[in-house]
N, C-alpha and C positions, 0 to 999 in steps of 0.2 A: 763770846764769841760772833763775830760779824757774819752776816748771811743773807746771800743776796741770789732773789727769786730771777729767772728771765721768763719773760712771758710774750707772746705773740702781740695780745694788743689787751691791758688790766681797762682801758676805758671804755670797754662792749662787756656785754651780756652774755652770762656764758656758764655753765656749770664749775670748768676747770677756773675759770677768774672767781667764783664765789669759792673755792675750795682754798683756794692761793691763800685768797685774803684773810679766810679765817685761820688758816694755817701760821701766817704772819703776826696776825693781831694776836693769836696766843704766843708764836714766839719771844716775842716784843716786849713782852712783861720781862725776861731775862736776860733779851739779847738783842743787839743794832741789828735792824732787819729793815731792807730796801727791797724794791718791784723795779726791776729794768723792762718798760714796755720797748717791746723793739720800733712798733708804731704808736701813731698819736693821731689820731682822726676829730677826734670834739675837745672840746676844753676841759669837760670833768667828768671824771669815772661816774658810771652808773651804780656803782655799789660804793656804800660809805667807807671811809679806809679811814683807820685813824690818824690823826698829824703825830703819833711815834715815831709811823712807819714811811721814811722818806718814799718817794713815787716819781719817775722819770724818765721820759722816754727818747730813744736812741734817732726814731725818724719822726719828724713832725709833716704829718702829710693834711693839717689844715689848709682851707682855702687863705693864698697868700705865702704859702711858706714856701721857702727858695728848695727844700726836700721834695717839691713834688715832680723839681724839674729839673733832679741834680745829673752830674753826669754819672753813666753808668748804670741811673736806673730804668734803662729802655737795653738792658745787656742782661742776661738771665744769670742767676745765681751760678755759683761753683762748687758751694756747698750742701744745697739743700736737694736731693733728687726727684726728680722730674714729677717719678708720683708718688712725691707726696702732698697733701690734702692741700697745703695751702700754698707749694711752690707759686704760681703766679704771683704771689704778693712779693716775694721776696728779685732779691736783681742780684747785681755784683756790686751796687752800690748800697745796700742792705746789709753786703758778706761785711763790704768794709766798716760799717759802723760798728758790726758788732764784733766783730771778731777783735778793734779796736777796743772796744772796752773790756772784754776778757782778758786782753792782754795787761790791763792797766791796772784792773781791779785792783782795789786794797781789802777783800772781802776776805774770810779764812773759809765760806763754804759759798758754792754757788751749782743754783738749782737750776735745772733747766726742767721743762714741763709740759715740751712736747717733741716726738721725735725730728722733726728740724732742728729744735734748739738745741737739743742734747747729743745734737754729731759735733755744733758750735760748738758747744762745752768741753767735751771730750778734745773736739783737738785743738781748740786754742789757748783755754784757761789756763792763767799764767799756773809754775810749777807747782807754788806755793803754795797754794788753794786748792781745797779737794773739791773735785769733783761728781755732782751727784745727779742722777738723770730720774726724773718723777714721770710713767710712762700711764698717761689718765685713758690712752685708749686699751681695747680688750685688744692684746697682742693680734690673734691671728686678721683681727681687722686691718693690721697694717701691712700693706703691701707687699708683695714677697722683696721686687726690688729694695725698697728701702727696709726690711729685715737685713738684707746681705748687706747694704753699707752700714747699718749697726754691727752685724755681727764684725765686721773688719776697722771700727771706727771705737767703740763700746771698751774693748779691751784699757782705754787709758783712763777709763771712769774710776772711782771709787767706791759708789755707790749704788745700785738700783733699786726701786720701789716701783711695786702697781699698790694699783686698789685694790683689789683681793689675794688672797692667797691663792683661788684657783688660776687665777692670770699668773702670778709668779713663778706657778708649777708651768704653766703654759709657756711662759716665756722660756725658762731652764732648760725645756725637752726642743723647742720650736727655734730656737734662737740662743743657744749652751755660749756666758760668755766667759772664758778661763778665767780665774783665777777671782771670779764674783757670784757672789752668793745674789738672788734675786730675793728682794724681801714685799709682801704684801702688808700694804699700811695703809688702810681704808682713809676714807676721805672725813672731817671731821664737821660738823653741823654744832653752832651754840646754841645754849638755851635759847627758848624763844620768851621773847618780852611778852607776850600775850599770853593771858591763862592757858590753860587744855582746854580742848574739848571736852563736853557733859558727852558727847554720843545721843543726842537728843534730839537733833537737829537731822530733819530728812533728807539730807543731800550726800551724794556720792562726789567727791572732787579727785580729781586727776590733773596734773600739770606737767610741762614742757612744751618744747620748740614741736611745732607742729610740721613733723617728717615722719614718712612712710614706716620709719624703722621704730617709734613711737606705736603703731598700730590700734590710735584713736578707733579707727574703723571697726574694729573688734568690739573695741567698750559699747560702742554706740548701738549695735546688733546686738551685743549680749542689753544691754538696759534695756535696750529695745522691747527685747524677750518677756521684759518683767514689768513695762510700763502697768498692762492691764494690771495686773495683781497688785502692783504698789503701786495706785494712781495719785495717793499725796510725797511721791518720791520726785528728786530734782537731778540728771546728773549738770555738775560743771566743770569744764574744760579750760584749763587757764594757759596759755600758751600765745606766741604769733608765729609766722613761718608760713611756707608755700602751699600745707596741706589743706590747711584752711576752707576755700573755695570748697573743695570736692567735701567734707566732712559737712557743711554747711546744706551743701547737694543731699548728702545721705541723711542727717536730719530730715529733710522737708520730704525725702523719699518715706520714709519710715514713719511718717506722722508725728515727730517726737519734739515739734514749737513749741516753746513755753516748755519743755520739759526735759531736753541734751539743749544745756546752753554752752553754746563758745565764749569765752569770756576774755577773749585777748591778752596782751599780755599785763603783769602786775606786781610789783612790786614795794615793797615786801611783800612776800606770799602767805609768809604764817599767820596774818591775822584772815586768810580765807579758806586756809588746812585747820583754823581753827571752830569755821563755820559749819566744815561737815563732821558726821559720824563714820562716813567710809573712805578708804583713800584705793582708788584705784590703780597698778603701774601693768599696763597690758602691751609693753617692747618684745619685741620678735629679740633683742639683744640689748644687755646695759655692759656698760663697764663698768660701774659700781651701782650708782641707781639712788644717786644722793634726793631724789623726792621720796624716796622710801623713807631714809633717815627723817627726813625735813617732817613727813608726816606724823610718821611713830613721836617723835619729837613734840607734837603737838597734841600728843593723846588720838591717836586713830590709827584704829585697827589696819592692816593694808590685804589689800585682795593682789596679788603679783603673780606675772606668768611666771616659770619656773625657766626662765631663759640664761641662756648660758652666763657666767660667774655671779653676781653681783649680787641678786635675789637671796639664792638661799643660804648664801652666810649672812644674811643680814636679819634674815626672818625665821623665826621656830614656827613650822606650820603647826599649824592648832592651837599656837599660844599665844604671840602678838599676831598673828593675820594668816593667810589661807595660800599658799601655793596651787596653780594651777598649770594643767600640762600649757603648754608652752605654741601658740598659734589655735586653739580652740574656742571656738566662741560657744556654745556650751558649757566646758568647764569655767569659764571665767562668769556667767549668766548663774551658775550654781554656785559658784561664792558669796556674789554678791547677793543671789534670795539668800544664803544659809544666816550673812550678817545684818541682810533686812530683814527678816522675820524675825529674829530673835534681839528683843532689846539689851537682854541679861548676856549673853554671850557679845554683845559687840562692846558691851561698857566693861568684861572683864578684858576683854582680849585688848583696848583700847589705854588700859592701866596696864596691862602688861608690856604693851608695847611703847610707852610712856617709862616705864624702868627700865626695859634692856637697849632702848635707844642711848642711856646718859651715858656707853662706853663709847660712845662715838662724839664726848665732849671736846673742845679744841686742847685743852689741858691735858687731855690725856694722850691726844696724838701725836700732838706735840714733843709731849719727853719719850716715845716712840724716836720721835728722827732726831730728839739733842743724845740720848742711846746712838741713833744711827751712826750721828755723826760723830761720835766720840770712837763707838768699834774703829768707825774707818781710820779715825785720827791716828789709833794705836797700829793700826794696822801699815801705815803709812809708814811711820817711825818705826818700825819693826825693816821697813823693807831698803825706807831714802834715807840716807846718809845726811845728816846735817838738817833733814825737815823736825820743822817747830812747832806741834801741835796747839792748838787754840785753847785760849781760856775757857774754861768750859760755861761759866757765866761773867758774865760782867757789871749786870746790873744786881745790886741785893738787898737785903731787907724788904720790908713790904714795899711791894709797887701794884700801883694803883693798875688793873686790867681794863677800864677805860679813864681816857683822857681825855679832856674838853676838847673841841673844836677849836681852830687857830681865830673862827671871825662868828659871829652869828649867821653871817650870809654861806655858813655852809653847815650849820647846825641843822636839824629838823625838829620837827615838831610829830609829838605820836597823839590821836585819839581816841576817845574811848566814846561811845555812843550807847547811853541807856535804853531801853523802852519805853522811861516816861520823858523823853523829851529833850535829856540833858546832853552834851558835847563836855568832856573832861580833858584841855589842850595840858600837854606837858612836853618842856621842850629843855635838854641839857647843853648851856650855850658858855662861853669861855666867861672868866670872870668879869663881873660890870668896871672895873676900872672908874671912870668918872660918867658912867652912863646909868641911868634907871630906867631901864626899858621895859613897855607892859605892852601886851597885847592888844590889840587894835582892829577890826574887821572896817576892809575897807571898800564901797558899793562898787561893782562893774557892773555896769546898767548897758543891755543891750541896744537901749534909745533912748534919748532922753539926759537932762544930767542925773550927776551920781547923789545920790543920800546923805548925808553926812557920816561920815568915822563914828561907829561904834567902839567904846574903848573897854574894855574887859579889865574886874578889879584881877590883880596879877600879887602871884602871891612868890615870892623870893627865897631859895635856899641856897645858902652857900653849903658848895660838896667838898668831901675831903681833900679831891682833887682839884682844889680851885677854881672850878666853873662854879657855875648858879645854874641852878633847875626856876625854870618859870613854871609855873600852872596858874589856869582860869580855868572857866566855866562859860559854856552858852547853854544858857538856861530858858526853858521854855519863855519865860516873863520876857527875853531877850530876842525874843522875835515877833513881839510889838513892834521892836525898831528897827529890827532889819525887814518884816517883809516878806515879799514873794521875788527873790534875783538872786545874785550869785556874789560872792563877797571873797575879797582874796584874805585868807589869816596872814596878817602882819604883826608886825613889833617895831618901838615906835620909842625914842626919849627923846628927852629934852633939848639932847645937846645933837640931835640926829635925825634926820630924817627915816620914812617909813623901810623896813626892810621884809619883802615879802618870802614870806618862808618859804623852805623847802616841807615836802610832803613824807611823815616816816611810817609808823601803824598805824592804820586807820581798821581801828575793831568794832564794825558793825556788827556786828551777830548779832544783839540785841531788836537790831532790825526787821529780825527777818518775823522773830514770836508779835513784833509789833503790827504789822503787816497782816500778818494771819488774826490777830485777834480782831484787825480792825475791818475786814472783808466779814470777819462771823459777827460781828456787834458794830455796823457805823457809827463814829458815833455822830451829834446832833449839833454839836455845838460846833466854834472855830477849830478848824482841823489846823496843827501846824505836824512839819515834817523839816530834818537839817539832816544834811545829809555832807559828810567832807569825801572829797574825792583830788584827784591831783591831776594837774596841766601834761599836757604830752613835757613841757621841761620841766619837771618835777615838784611845782609847787602846789602849794596847799588853797584849796579852793573851799567855799562852802557853798550848797544848792539849798535855799531856803525855801520853806511852801508854808506860806499864810492866810487859808482862804475860808470866807463864810460857805462857802459851798465850793464842794468839790465831786464831781463823778470820777472814780477808780474804775480803768479796763481791770479785768481780774484773769480772763482768756479771752483766746479771737480761737476757733474754729472753722478753717480750710475745709471745703469737701470740693468736689469736683464742680460743682453747681453753684457754690454762693458759700458768704460770707458771714458768721452767727458771731456774736459776741456776749460776753455775762458782764456785770459790772456792778458796783455798790455807789449809791449817793450818799456821802458826810454835807452835815452841815446842817443850814436854817431852814433848806426846803424836804417836802417828802415827796416819794412819788407816791401822783394819784392814779385812780383807773382814767384809764386813756389816755396815759404819757407817751411821748413818739420820743423815737430814734430816728434824728434830722442830720441827713451829709448834704451840706454845703461848697458847689463848685468856687472854689480860690482863684480869684483874679477881678479881672472887669466884666466876664458874663456872667454873675453872680444866678444860680439855679438852686433849688432846696429839692429837695423832696423827703415826707416826712411817713414811714410806716409804724405802728402798733409796739409798744414793747408789751414782752410779757412778765409780771410783777413776778419774781423767786418767792420771796419772802420781805421780812425788814428793812427795806430799804434796797433790796437787789433786784437786778431785773436782765431780763435776755432778749437782743433782736436779731430779727435777719437784715441783713445789708440788700439794701435798695439796688443791689449790681443791674438788675437788667434794666433797668432807669436809668440810669448814668450813662450805657452803654450804648442808650436809643441816642440819647442827649445828648453827646458827646460835642464840642466844637473844635476841639485840637488835639492834634497826634498822641498830643501827654497832658492830663490833667490831672488835678489832684484835689479829691474831695475829703474837707474836712468832719469828725464825726461829732455832734453836740446829742447833746439830752435834755428833753422840753417837758420837765416832771410831772408837770401841770397842764392837760387840752384845752383850760380856758386860760392860763397864765405865757404870756408870748416870750417869758424870761427863758433864754437857755443856758446851758452849762455845758463848757467844751468836756469832753472824753478823754481824759489823760490816764496814762502809764508811767507814773513820776514815783510812787511810794516804795521803792525798796530802796534795799541794802546795798546797792551798787549804782552808779552813774550811769554807763553805759546799755542803757532798756535798749535802743534804738538796732545796735551789733549783735545784743545778746538774744533778739528776740528777732529771731530773722523770716519771716512768713511766707509761705509760698503765695503763684498766682491762677487767680482763676481764669480758664480760658473760655471766654463766652462770645455767641452767633449771634447777633441783636433782635430784636423780635420786630421791629419795626426802622424802614428804612431811614438816612439820615442825610440829609443833602450836605451837611455840614462834612461829614467823615473822611478824613484822609484816604481809606479804604473800602470796598463794600464791604456792608455788613454781612454778609455772607461769612466774609473770613474772620478768625475769632480775633479777640477782642480781650486782653490781658488785664487781669483788675486784680492787684494785690494789695493788704493791707499791710501798714505800716506805724512805726511811730517814731515822730520826729525827736529833732536833736534835744528840743525843749521838753516832750516829753507827751505832747498831744496827738492825740490818734486820728490816722488818714487813712484813704487808700488813694491808688495812684491808678489809673485808666490808662491805658496805652495800647496805639495801632502798631501792628508789628507786620 
């Protein structure tokens, strides 16, 4: 049968997009599947979609498109209720495009994916197609006026699904639709391509949009209650959104800088789940709980609030996770403590989570949808004379669940790092044809001419689906050619120019252990570090570090009166008695202050920043002072203090330090304001990884 999904914007990021793509991929193994996006605002989709699935848009809102100012685009929709969340996106013009699509579709089944679109599907889909509504929102979260319109129009549907059994019951109790049983079918999550977590890294992971409904404030407070008892644990929260600023302020207020990290958006996310040992979900409401299943499929036990619907149907309390009362900070802390303190319990629950989450595999969920469609077709055939049920399966025999991409430019490169300095690259591309592609690394200097390209020995393997798998390795010895800098990961053939490749999975969990080892026992030889990362446009890059001497910042402590740092020195220099911490003003008016460091052990040190000196001697309203280590008081060579050696690229964004308000000891003739007023001093890590502090009159 041919199945058509109608979705708001498949080109964006969101839970509905992800689960619709997962389901479409599984159904496309045996059926013709298309995804029809009402809107298109970007050229490419954020999530990878198999070329076996047809993707098209009804309204093109990209710059330069005639649809942006089409007639009727400034008139309100006559179908979407004013109270619907996305009402403002729809218009009389979009109504016409959607209705025309539904009346002429050749699909056997049309599936709407949100209330506004389900109203179109119910009212305007041609009579020969089955009409199915997917409800991804918690039913009672839908505004009453929208539910009233659903009650009026939905009787024309053939089937309605929710993502939980509890919400199906809520739907039937609060908005009964005559003659239609609402069925709970969960979202699907594919088996991750990364190996599962072994639950040994002391990291708590949470992921989702930065929205107040996710209640990350509760999670941060709960972690703060445990921080002193578990000093070697870290909280990482992944996601973007409007709450990020408030959450950063809360991290600062609770003194959790460097312990609770806001990591920003990350895709694909499974490599980051696999770095953790505990997943945390603290939402006040969930329509399903995709993040719970994603974490469980990566082998993590989950501490989740027992919010309405989702989590209780996913977790088995005490077996693969812990359910705690909704909105209760102390209960969240109790659940985290129980797993943080017990390695064996954590690993046992992680193994159970991995087993139990397999029921959400897309193939199993797709089978339930096919059964739903076939049952709806039988009921339609019994009730409507002349209706002809679609064929159950159009594709027979062995079908590849993964098909090769249509072009090398649409393929992705997966990278796995180990703790010995190797990076292993893998890419499934289309059949080579006349090309013979090889991995190459292309230098992207911040200034000066680029270095020569570095070719990588590339191994090719023909796949059963007609594609080609390319593999290569970046070895520690390759760093001799790469040096210190940034490199594009590209592919080149003798018959074509270089193609900058898209980033896939970046599994860098081994770098967590590598950093911990280096801090405990700094290397005395050449230091190398190789980190894959994705640019904002999704292209794959490497950040390479190769240094004879390197000073790595381990921690920064900010108090009401000062700034202290700890670090380690790696390479061919050694910390001598009398070693100095040096801060130097950046710019034309150079100035430096030196303070002695305290040697903590083998190549490790601690120093107090001379913040009062820089306040007294500032010349401008805003100044930056760079941090250096002078390992030998009798040797003027200095080493820039950096925070580079991490398993993720955006150290600047993850480590947001608070400011210290200070009043100067001495008057300064160059100060913008009188020194009696506070001057703010804040440490930071620059985009290049170098540590510094800024001094600001406010």
